[in-house]
N, C-alpha and C positions, 0 to 999 in steps of 0.2 A: 535389091529392092528395085521394083519396075521404076524406069524412068518416069510413067504417068505419075506415079504416086508420090514420086520425088518432086515433079513440077507441083503439085497438087498442093503439097505441103510449103512448098517456098511460096507459093501464090498465097495460101491462107496466112502462113507467117508475115509475109509483106503487108497483107489487109491489117493484118492486127497491129502490127508495127504503126503503120500509116493511121489508124484510129487511135491509137496510143499516143501519138505525136500529135494529133489533132487537138487545137484548143477546144476544151469544152464549151464554149460561147458559139463558135462555129458548128461543132456538132449538134449542140441543140437550137439552134438557128434551121439548121437543115430538118430538124425532126419536127420543129414547130409548124414551118412552111409545109412539110408534106401531109401533115393533119389538116392545115387550112386547104390546102389544094387538093384535096380527095373532098372536104366540105364544100367546095365552090363547086364542085363538078356535080356532087348529089345534090345540091342545093340549085344549080343551072337546070339540070335535069327536070326538078320539079317545076321549075319557073316556065320549061317548054311545055310541060303537061297541064300545067294548072293556071299559068298566068293568065290574067283575065285581057289586057293589051297585049297590042303585037308589040311594044317597046319592051315590056318585060319579057315576054316569049323569046324574042329577040335578042335581048342582053343574056338571058338564061342559055340561050344556044352559043354565045359567044366564050362566056364562063366555061362551058363545057369543051370546047375547042382549045381556049388559051390555056386553061389550068390544065388542061390533059397532056397537051405539050411540054408545058413547066416540069408536071411531075414525072414524065417520061426523062426529061434533062435531069432533074434532081436525083431520080433513081439511080441514073448512069453514074451521075457525080458521087452519090453516097458509096455506091459499089466500088469506085474506083479507090475512095478512102476507107473503106472497111467499117462505115458509117451504118449501123442497122436503122433503117426507117420504120416507123408504126407502120402497121398492115389496115389499120381502120380509124376513124375518125376519134376525138377524145368526147367524153361524156357530155361537156357542154355543147360542143358543137352536135351531137346527137340530140340535146335536146330541143336545138333550133331546129333541127329537122323535123323533130316531132311535132313542135308546133305548127310549123308551116304547113304539116301535113293535116291539121286540123281545119285549116282555113281555105278559103275558097272566094273567085270573084275578086271585086275591087278590096276586102281585107286582107287577101293572101299578097295582092300585089304591094298593098302599103307596107306591109310588114315585111315582105323580100328585100323591098328598095328600101327600107330604113337598115334592116340587116345589110344588105351590101354595101351600103354608104360607112356604116361603122366599121365593117369588116375591113373594107379597103383603106380606110383613113390608117387602121392599125397595120396593115400590109404595108402601105405605102411607108409607113415610119419605120417598121422593122427591115425593110429591105434598103431603106436609105441608111440606117444604121449599120448593117453589114456591110453595104456598097463603101463605107467610109472607114469602117473598122476591123474589118474582117482580117484575121492572120494569113487566113491560109487562102493563097492567090487565086485559086481554082473557084472557093467559094466566094471570093469576092466578086470575081469577073460574074458569077452565074447572078448573085444580087444585082450587080451593075446590068446585065443583059435583060432582068424580067424587072426591073424597075419600070421603065417608060410604058409596058404593058399594063401593069397596075397603076399607073397614074392615069393612064386612058381609061382604065375601068372606073376610077374613082371620077373623073371627069364626067363620064357617059352616065353613070348613076346618078350622079349629082344633079345632069341635068334633066334626067327622066324625073326625078325626085322635085326639083321645080316646076317643071311642067305640069305633075299631077298635083302639085298645091296649088297652081294658078287656075288650073281646073275645077279644083274643088269649091275654090274662093269665088269662083264666076258663077257659080249655080245660084 
């Protein structure tokens, strides 16, 4: 047997053992984070293209940048653990994308901002839970490292939502 084949088999075996040893909650977290991250990038792209306000477009751009970076880190982590991540967003996220595609102007901004507030509340809670309770130290580190960015996204989008509400009530 060629050495390269043997090395490939050993790497595949190590990944399979690593995935088998990984806590299913940690693996599930990684899969959900991957789906969510892909959705945030796609929705961010839409916000850049369709957002009526500069704040929404800027926030969408930040989503594309920050979540693309986190997605790359997560893919590398998953590969090292032998966890296969989903290649596309889930049906629920796909429905959200479809809904936003039908909107434009102020109605797009309002729906996008509400969606981002709701999503980031869920994301912060999930990453906090994983940062506190992950069994795998690398997954725990990823959650801890990503959490402040998600919290800053939540703070920013809530500020945008508040400003939009003030503007709407001052008319």
